N, C-alpha and C positions, 0 to 999 in steps of 0.2 A: 821618559823619552823613547821614541819608537824608532826603529830603522826599518826600511823598505825600500824596494826597488820601485821606481816610478817611471812613467812614459810621458812626462810633462813635454808638450810641444815648445820648441825654442821661441816660435811667435809669441806664444802665451806668456812666457817668461818675460820677454821683452816689453810686451803690453802691461803686463803686472809692474814691472820696473818702472815704466813710464808713469804709472799711476801711483806710485809709492807703495805697491803691496809687496814688491820684492826689494829688499834692501841689504845692506852689509852690516855685519857687527863692527863696531869702531875700532877693534884691533887689527882689521885688515890693513895691508899696505895700500898705498896709493896706487892708482892705475899708472903703470910704467911703459907699456907697449908703444911701440913707435910705428910708424907708417908700414914699414916691411911688415912687421908682425901682423898688423890689421890685413894688409894685402893678402898675405898667406893664408889667414883664417878664411878670408872671403873666397880666396880660390879653393880652398878645401871644401867650403859649402857647395860651391858651384859644381865641384867635381863630385859630390856626393860622398865625400870621404868622412870617415870617423872624426870627430874633433874632440873626443874626450867626454868625461861625464862630469855632472855637477853635483856637489854635496850640498844639500838643502837642509836647514832646519826649519820645520814648520812651527809657527808660534801662534799665539793669539796676540792681536794688537794691543789688548789691554795687561798682557803678562809677557813681556819681552825679556829674555834672560840678559841680553847685553844691548847697550846703547846702540840704536840702529843709525845708520848714515846712509843717504841717498847714494845710488850708483852716480859715478862722475858723469855730469852733463845732463842729468834728469831735470835738475831746476832750471837749466838754461833753456831746454826744448819744451818743457812744460812747468811754468812758474805755479800752476795751480795744483801741482801734485801735493798730495797730502801724505804726511808721515803716518802710514797706516799698514806696517808690515804683517803679512801673514807668513812670509818666508824670509829667511836670511840666508845669503849665499856664503857657504863657508869655504867651498872651492870652486872656482870657474869665473871668479869676479874678472880677470883680464879678458877671458873670451866673451862674458856678457856686456862688459863695458865696451869692448871693441865692436860689438855689433849695434851699439846704440846710436841713433842718428848724429849726435854731437860728434863722435869719434869718426864716423864715416864721412861726414862734412868735412873735418880737419884733412883727409886725404886730398881733397880737391882744391885746397887753399894753399 
C-alpha cells in the first residue's frame, strides 16, 4: 500500500462515483447527514472554505481488498453505473454523498 497526497478535483470524484469507479468499502456506516448538514457543506463550498480532506484507497477493479458498495443515491441517478471501483473512500463519505445529485434533490423536496 502506498500513501500519497493528491490533488483530485471534487468534480472528478463525483463523476467517478456516478460511474461506479469511486465506491465505499462495505464496513462504512450509512449516510446520516440531514438537510442542515448538506446546506452547510454547500454554503462552505460557495464561500470557498476548506471542507476537509478525503482518505482514498486506490484499488484495481479485479483486486479489491474490501467488498465495495455504491455511494448512496448512485444507483437511483445512474442505473447503468457498473461496479468498477478504482478508488474506495475511507474518509469523506458523508461529504461526497452529500454532494451527489440524489442528496441535493432531497433538499428541495
